N, C-alpha and C positions, 0 to 999 in steps of 0.2 A: 240211666243217664249220668249217674255219678262217675262211672269210668270215662264216659265221653268228656265230661267237664274237666277231669284230671288230665286226660291226654291233650285236650284243647289248650289248657293252660300251659302244659309243658311245651307244646308246639309253638305257642305264642311267644314264650321266652326264647325259644331257639330260633324262630323265623321272623321275629318282629321287624327286622329291617326289610325283609322281602315283603311282608304284609304292608308295611308303611309305603314302600315304593308302589305296590299295587293300588293302595288307596290314593296316592298322588296321581297315578295314571287315570284312575276313575274320575278323580276330581278335576283333573285337567281337561279330560274329554267332556265332562258335564259342563264345566265353565265355558269352554269355547262354544259348544253347541247352544247353550242357553243364552250366552251373550249375543251370539249372532241372530238367534230368533228374536230376542228382545229388540235388538237394533233394527231388524226388519219391521217389526210391529210399530216401533216408534216412528220410523221413517214413513211408513204407509199411512199412519193415522195423524201425522203432524199437521198437514194442511187442513183436512176436514175438522180436526179439533180446534185449530186456530180460527177457522171461519165460523164455527159454532160459537166460539167465545168472543171473538172480536170482529167478525166479518159482517158485511151488509150485502144487500142484493143490488143496490143501485146508488149512484151519486147524482144529484140534480144540481146543475149550474144555472143560476138565475141572476137577473139584474135587480130584482126587488123581492121582498118576502112573499111567499106563496103559501096557500093553505094545503101543503102537501100531506100533513097528518090526517086530514079529513077525507082523502081520496079512498076509494074502495080498495080493500085488501091490504092497506098499509097498517102494519102492526107497530111500527116504530119509525119515527122521523126525527133525527137529531139535527137541529138547525145550528150551523156554524157560520162564521163570517171570515172572509179572507180580505184583509185590508191591502191597499196598494202601497208598495214600497219601492225604493230605488235599488241600486246595486248593493247587495249586502256585503259588509266587510267582516273579516274573520281574523282572530288572533292566531289562527293556524298558518297564516301567511299565504293562503291560496285564494284565488278568485273563484267564487262560486258561480256556476252557470245560472244566470238570472232567469233564463227562459224556462227552466225546469224547477224554479224555486217558488215556494208558496208558504204563506203563513195562515194557519187555521186557528181561529179563536173558538175553542171548544168549551162548552159549559163544564165547570169542574166536576159536576156529578156524573157527566157522561164520559169524561176522559178515560177512566180505567176500563170502561166498556169498549171504547174505540181503539185503544192502543194496547200493545203488549210490551211491557217493560223488559228490555233485554239486558240493560246495564245501567248502573247508577240508581237514582231515586226519582220519585215524582216531584214536580216543582212545588215550592212554597207559594201559595196563591197570593200572599201578601208582598212578595218580592218580585223583582224583574228577573224571572228565571224561565227557562224553557226546556222542552224536550226536543230532540232532533231525530229524524228518521235514520235507520241503520244505513241507508244509502249515503248519507253525508259522512258517517264514520268510515264507510268502506272507501269512498272516493276522495275524501278530503282529510281524513284523519281526525275529524271532529268528535269529541267525546266530553264526558263530564269535566267541567272546569274551563272549557273553551268559551271565549267571549265572542258574540256576534253583534255587529252594529248595523242597525236598520234605519236608513233615512226614509221617513214616511211621507206620503203625499199630503198636501194641505187640503182643508175643506173647500177652499176656493178653486181647486183644480179638478173637481169632479166633472164639470162640463167638458173641459179639455180632454180628460181621460175618456169619457163616453164618446166624444166626437172622434177620437183616435181609434177607438174600438170599432165604431160604425164604418169608418173609412179605411180601416186596415193600416193606419199610421202607427208608428212606434209611440210609446208613452213619452211624456215630457222628459227632457234631458235632466232637469233639476226638479226635485220636489222641495217644497217650502214648508213641509210639516215638521213635527218633532223628530229628533234623532234619538233612538232608543238603543241602549246597549243591554243585551240579555246574557245571562250566564247559563250555560248548558248544565243541567243536572242529571240527565239520563238519555239513553238511546232506546228508541222504540221501533216497533214494526207495526204497520197498518196494511190493510189489504191492497190499497191502491198503489203501494210502492213496490209490490212484488213484480219480478221480471216477467212480462208477458207480451213482449213485442211493442210496447209503447214508449220505450226509452226510460231513462232514469227519472225519478221524482225526488226532489229534495224538499222536505217539509219540516216546518217548525210548529210546535204546539205550545204557545206561551201561556203564562199564568194570567190570573184575573187582574193583577197589578198592571200588566201590559195593556189589557183591554181598557182599563181606566186611564192609563197614560196616553192612549191613542184615540180617545173619544173625539168623534167628529171627523176622523180620517175616513175618506171614501172607502167603502168595502162592499163586496158582493156576497150575498148569502149562498151557502152550500147546504145541501140536505143529504145526510146519510140515511138511507131508507132500507127497512126490512119489510118484505112482503109476506103475506100469509102463506102462500104456496111457493115461495121462492121463484125459481126460474120460470115456472108455469104462468106466473102473473106478470112477468116482466113486459111482454109485448103489449099487453093492454095498458099497463102503467105508462110505458114510454109513449104510446100513442096519445094518451090523455094529456101528459105533461107537455109534450112537444106541440100537439095540436091546439090545446086550449090555452096554454100559457106561453108558448114559444120558448120554453127553456130547454137546455141541453141535458141529456141523460147518458150516464155511463153504466154499462152492464158489468158489475163486479163479479158476477158468477162466471163470466168468460175467463177472467184472470185466475180465479180459484181453480177452475177446471184445467187450465193450461199448466199451472204450477203443480197440481196434483198429478197430472200425467207425466210431468218431467221428473218428479221425485219417485214415482213408483218403480222405475228400473233399479234404483238404489236398494229398495226393499227386497226386490226379487233377488238381487245379487247377494244380499246378506243371507237370504234363505238358502240359496244354492251353496254358499260357504258352509252353512250349518249342516246341510245334508251330506256334503263331502266329508266334513269333520266327523260326523256321526258314523259314517261307514268306516272311515280310517280307524277311529278309536274302538269301534266294535271288533274289528279284525285284530288289532294289536292287543286289546285287552283280553280277548278270547285266547290268543296265543299265550299271553303271560299267565293267565289262570291255569291253562293246561300244563305249562312248564312247572309252575309252582306245585300243582297237584302231583305231578310225577316226582318232584323232589321230596315232597313230604311223605309219599307212599313208599319210600325205600324201606321203612320199618314195618310195612304191611304184613309180611309173613310172621314177624315176631308177635305183633298184636293179635293176629289170627290164632297163633299157637296159644296165646294167653286167654283166648275165648271171645275175642271181639267178633261180633256178628256183622253180616253184610249191611244191615240197616244202620248200624252204628258207624261203619265206614262212611256211608253216605251222609249221615248227620254231621260227622266231623268236617267233611269237605264243605258242606253247605253252610255250617256255622262260620267257617273261615270266610267264605264268600260273603255272607251277610255282614260280618264285621267290617270287611274291606269296603263293601258297597255302601253301607250306611255312612261310614266315615268319609269316604270319597265324595259321595253325593252331597252331603251337608257342606263340606268344604267347597265343592264346585259351585253350589248355589251362592255361597258368600263371595267367591271370586267373581262370578258372573255379575253380581250386584255391583262390585267395585269397578268392573270393566264398563258398566253401563254409563259411567260418567264421560266416556270418550266417544259415545255415539248418540244420535246419528251425526251426519256431516252436512255441510252446506246449508241451504235454506231450511231443510228439515230440522236441523239443530236450532236455528233461529226461531222457528215457528212452534216447535214442540211445546205443549203446555207444561211439561215436567222436565225441564233441563237439569243436567247434573245426574247424581246417583238416583237410581230407581229400582225398587224391589218390585219386579213384575210378578206378582203372586200367582196369576193364572199360569204363566210360563214356568215359574218355579215349581208349582204343584204338579202340573202335568209332566214337566221335564224330569223332576225328581222321581216321580213314580215310574216313568219310562226308564230312567237310568237304573233304578233298583230292579225292575223286571228284566232289563237286558242283562244285568250282571248275574241274576239268578239263572237265566236261560243259558248264558255262556258258561257258568260254573257247573251246570247240571251234568253235561256229558262227562267231564273229568271225574265228577263225583260218582257217577254210575260205573265208570271204569275202575274206580278205586276199590269197589267192593270185590272185584275179581282179581285185583292186583296181587293179593297174597298167595294165589295158587299158580302164578306165572313164574317162569324162570327167566332170568336175565341172560338169555342165550342170544347170540347174534342171529339176525335174520339171514336167510339164504336167498330170498327173492330180491332180484335186482330190478331197478326201475327201467322203463323203456329207454330213457335218455342214456343211462349207463350202458345198457346193452348196445345201443346204437353207437356210442363212442368207442366201445371195444371193437365192434364190427368194422368201424371205419379205420382201425389201425392207429388210433391215437396213442401217444406214449403212455406207459403204465402210470406215471405220476399224474397225468391228466385224467385218466380213467378213475384212479383212486380219489382224486379231488372231486370229480363229478359225483362219484358214488357217495362220498362223505357228505356232499351238499344235498343230494337228492334222496338218500336213504333215510327213512324215518327212524329206524332202530326200534328196539323193544325194551320193555321194563323201565327202569329208572333213567336209562339213557335215551328214551324215546323223545323225539323232537317233532313238533307239528310243522312239517316242511311246507305243505300246501298253504296252511294258514300263514306261515312266515312269508312266503312269496306273495300271497294276496295282501298281507299287511304292508310289505314293501311297496308294491304297486299302488295301493291306496294312499300311502303316505306321500309318495312322489306326486301322485295326481293331485292330492289336496294342496301340497306345497306349490305346485304350478298354478293351481286355481286361485290360491290366495294371492300369489304374486300378480297374476293377471287382474284379479279384482282390485288390488291396491292401485295398480297403474291406471285401470279404467276409471276408478273413482276419482283419482287425482285429475285425470283428463276431463271428467264430467264437471267437477267443481271449477276448473279453470276455463270452461267453455260456456259462457252465458247463452250462446245460441242454442245449446242443447237443453237449456232450461226454459225455452220458449221466448228468448229475446234475440231474434235473428239479425239485429242491426248492430253495426259497429258504432255508429253515431246517429244522433237524432237532431234535426235542424228545424227550427220554427221561425219562418221568415215572414215579417210583416211588411206591407207596402207593395208598390207596384214595381214592375221591371224585373229583369232576370238577374238574380244575384250571381256574383262570380264564384 
């Protein structure tokens, strides 16, 4: 092995640039494949993970407090209140759609469980601060620092409000309660705001200071409920709540299922890109390893004359492959981790529990092992050929390819025949070139390039088309009162 180490060190000094380029090729392939696999995993698990951390099975709308927590199979019931307010004002300079607007007074201890913070910070409960739904940022540009002004209903207007609800009349034109200005500190996502065919929801989650400042303002209780067996318990729960208490119930599992189904194609697309990239880089890397092996084996006859045996030729080739593969794989894992900060996209990016950079260790472990195994398998055939290289002669081959013979038989000019022969003939010895692998690599590279272009265009179209995310309507109208609206 001493002779092998000496020769390997000499070849490393001579071919270090070529080895570095091979390592870059292995690293690039590993990075693209692992980044795409990780993006697919994050997209596919974003909604289920969000629902597990911040989701509920149902929302109950009631006119008075109800014993929801004591009902069968209810494991959690967060009681919130939604006070009545007039047309909200905004320092953003836009008029917020009041029919889709709601304020939820959530107990501070339950707030982190109910919402996922996407930007900014949680409100200071001692100050007039609030969180806003991501839909308000998306549609109105509201974010941290924005001021929202809320004219609240007065305590003496409760009967008027209830009478309007019972008769279908619009709320009073003027509210005589306190006017509260809230500063936005963060943007959040909750399950009921996801696009699922119900139109947009614009929600505020104010601090305890707001609750104290609006004490006495008419408000309806809401209950966010988790059931022991999830969707399986919903029908019985809904029948009990609507039949016994006359309250309304919304099935949040339907929303989660719709968004999960809408996001899944993005995950499949990422995995298709990973598969195409893997095939492309396997072919190209195999071709590059074969060419490098042929270049380094030019001194094979001399080494054989000095006493180097066949097994040592194989060891030299495989040690070079191992050095290139380990270096490239480790670099590829690092680059894939850096690329993870750009994926996934759309609502999957908003809902994923681990936004930003992510070291996906299961993918890194399995992908790194696969990359090393693939490099070893690709480097083995050239290594086996290298042990016989020292007894070959670099004589030109006489066998022509079928394409060359067909071109000559068709009467093409000699220059054309020679060009085709040069392109299609593999050659022998140090001048040998893997023609079939080269053609396969070119085809795979063009296929992958087209697939990535189609994927990019399709993903952009998906993110720009809410109807493909389960929201089939352009606008949502909620009309109170009698008569046909214009």
